[in-house]
Backbone as numpy.savetxt, mean C-alpha at the origin, in Angstrom:
# Nx Ny Nz CAx CAy CAz Cx Cy Cz
-4.45 -15.94 -0.45 -5.38 -14.75 -0.56 -4.47 -13.46 -0.59
-3.41 -13.34 0.30 -2.64 -12.30 0.41 -1.79 -12.11 -0.78
-1.25 -13.27 -1.29 -0.42 -12.86 -2.57 -1.11 -12.55 -3.65
-2.46 -12.82 -3.79 -3.33 -12.16 -4.95 -3.46 -10.78 -4.66
-3.76 -10.28 -3.46 -3.97 -8.89 -3.06 -2.73 -8.14 -3.52
-1.65 -8.79 -2.96 -0.33 -8.05 -3.19 -0.01 -7.99 -4.78
-0.25 -8.88 -5.53 0.00 -8.83 -7.07 -0.81 -7.84 -7.63
-2.10 -7.80 -7.22 -3.16 -6.69 -7.86 -2.48 -5.21 -7.51
-2.10 -5.02 -6.12 -1.62 -3.90 -5.86 -0.28 -3.48 -6.50
0.53 -4.41 -6.87 1.68 -4.16 -7.42 1.52 -3.90 -8.84
0.60 -4.47 -9.68 0.15 -4.01 -10.91 -0.19 -2.42 -11.01
-1.07 -2.26 -9.90 -1.55 -0.60 -9.91 -0.37 0.16 -9.69
0.55 -0.21 -8.67 1.71 0.63 -8.35 2.59 0.76 -9.70
2.68 -0.41 -10.34 3.63 -0.23 -11.59 3.27 0.85 -12.51
1.82 0.88 -12.75 1.25 1.83 -13.64 1.45 3.17 -13.17
1.19 3.37 -11.86 1.47 4.72 -11.34 2.82 5.06 -11.35
3.67 4.22 -11.07 5.20 4.67 -11.09 5.71 4.91 -12.64
5.02 4.37 -13.54 5.28 4.76 -14.93 4.93 6.15 -15.17
3.93 6.67 -14.53 3.56 8.01 -14.71 4.13 9.16 -13.74
4.65 8.61 -12.72 5.18 9.47 -11.77 6.34 10.40 -12.06
6.99 10.15 -13.19 8.06 11.17 -13.67 7.28 12.36 -14.12
6.00 12.49 -14.39 5.39 13.53 -14.94 4.73 14.43 -13.76
4.72 14.03 -12.51 4.41 14.66 -11.52 5.35 15.70 -11.08
4.73 16.70 -10.33 5.76 17.64 -9.66 6.20 16.89 -8.52
7.40 17.66 -8.02 8.03 17.05 -6.88 7.45 16.80 -5.66
6.57 17.58 -5.38 5.71 17.72 -3.92 4.68 16.74 -4.23
4.10 16.46 -5.34 3.03 15.30 -5.31 3.74 13.87 -5.18
4.94 13.59 -5.91 5.62 12.55 -5.86 6.15 12.29 -4.35
6.50 13.43 -3.60 7.14 13.17 -2.26 5.80 12.72 -1.42
4.68 13.41 -1.48 3.59 13.12 -0.64 3.05 11.74 -1.00
2.99 11.29 -2.26 2.59 9.99 -2.52 3.50 8.98 -1.92
4.89 9.14 -2.24 5.89 8.23 -1.55 5.84 7.98 -0.14
5.63 9.18 0.42 5.50 9.28 1.95 4.28 8.38 2.52
3.14 8.65 1.83 1.96 7.95 2.28 2.16 6.47 2.08
2.71 6.03 0.95 2.90 4.77 0.63 3.97 3.92 1.58
4.94 4.66 1.95 6.08 4.22 2.83 5.37 3.89 4.10
4.75 4.97 4.67 3.96 4.64 6.10 3.13 3.28 5.95
2.38 3.32 4.93 1.47 2.01 4.83 2.34 0.84 4.85
3.43 0.71 3.94 4.41 -0.44 3.88 5.03 -0.70 5.25
5.58 0.46 6.00 6.10 0.12 7.28 5.14 -0.45 8.18
4.04 -0.07 8.16 2.94 -0.55 9.21 2.52 -2.07 8.75
2.58 -2.31 7.58 2.37 -3.81 6.94 3.47 -4.63 7.38
4.69 -4.26 7.26 5.71 -4.95 7.77 5.82 -5.26 9.16
5.51 -4.31 10.04 5.39 -4.32 11.50 4.24 -5.31 11.90
3.00 -5.30 11.19 2.03 -6.16 11.56 2.34 -7.54 11.11
2.80 -7.80 9.96 3.24 -9.05 9.51 4.35 -9.75 10.56
5.23 -8.87 10.96 6.25 -9.45 12.02 5.46 -9.82 13.10
4.52 -9.09 13.76 3.83 -9.56 14.88 2.88 -10.70 14.64
2.31 -10.92 13.42 1.65 -12.04 13.18 2.50 -13.32 12.83
3.76 -13.21 12.73 4.74 -14.17 12.50 4.97 -14.79 13.97
4.87 -13.92 15.04 5.20 -14.22 16.31 3.84 -15.07 16.89
2.72 -14.47 16.46 1.28 -15.01 16.91 0.47 -14.97 15.76
0.38 -16.17 14.91 -0.50 -16.16 13.82 -1.84 -16.08 14.00
-2.29 -16.40 15.20 -3.80 -16.20 15.56 -4.34 -14.99 16.01
-3.42 -13.98 16.09 -3.79 -12.64 16.71 -4.77 -12.04 15.51
-5.97 -12.16 16.09 -7.07 -11.50 15.31 -7.10 -10.00 15.11
-6.47 -9.41 16.15 -6.16 -7.84 15.87 -5.30 -7.57 14.68
-4.17 -8.11 14.90 -3.32 -7.78 13.74 -3.61 -8.39 12.29
-4.41 -9.38 12.38 -4.99 -9.95 11.18 -5.85 -8.86 10.47
-6.67 -8.37 11.22 -7.56 -7.36 10.86 -6.80 -6.06 10.44
-5.71 -5.60 11.15 -4.86 -4.67 10.79 -4.26 -4.78 9.45
-3.71 -5.80 9.12 -3.13 -6.27 7.79 -4.27 -5.92 6.73
-5.40 -6.61 7.01 -6.25 -6.31 6.01 -6.78 -4.89 5.85
-6.99 -4.16 6.85 -7.25 -2.73 6.74 -6.13 -2.03 6.11
-4.82 -2.24 6.22 -3.69 -1.60 5.66 -3.80 -1.84 4.17
-3.99 -3.18 3.83 -4.17 -3.51 2.23 -5.35 -2.75 1.69
-6.52 -2.52 2.30 -7.45 -1.62 1.85 -6.89 -0.24 1.87
-6.28 0.33 2.78 -5.77 1.78 2.80 -4.84 1.96 1.54
-4.08 0.92 1.34 -3.11 0.98 0.24 -3.84 0.94 -1.15
-4.94 0.06 -1.32 -5.67 0.11 -2.56 -6.40 1.36 -2.73
-6.90 1.99 -1.64 -7.67 3.24 -1.74 -6.55 4.34 -2.22
-5.50 4.44 -1.66 -4.41 5.35 -2.03 -4.28 5.28 -3.52
-3.87 3.92 -3.97 -3.52 3.86 -5.38 -4.86 4.11 -6.35
-5.95 3.72 -5.85 -7.08 3.97 -6.75 -7.40 5.60 -6.83
-7.09 6.25 -5.57 -7.41 7.71 -5.59 -6.39 8.45 -6.76
-5.07 7.74 -6.64 -4.11 8.34 -7.46 -4.45 8.11 -9.00
-4.91 6.78 -9.25 -5.32 6.52 -10.57 -6.31 7.36 -11.11
-7.30 7.82 -10.15 -8.36 8.79 -10.67 -7.85 10.12 -10.88
-6.95 10.52 -10.39 -6.29 11.74 -10.50 -5.83 12.01 -11.98
-5.26 11.02 -12.54 -4.71 10.92 -13.74 -3.69 12.04 -13.90
-2.56 12.04 -12.91 -1.52 12.75 -13.11 -0.64 12.39 -14.16
């Protein structure tokens, strides 16, 4: 399940990265900062889940973070920068 989600998000991100060269510096920095925060949180939650795979709170947090990442990418796609 997670692999499919990650693959879909990576496809969206690849399309966005192809257009990023046309963005102004501030827009690129803002996007990269938001994406980095989400990725750092995902890494942290996954590490906690490795220690305790049955932790329902962190399982939900991972799902929420993937949803947040998907929303960020979809918002950027709609902007057509």
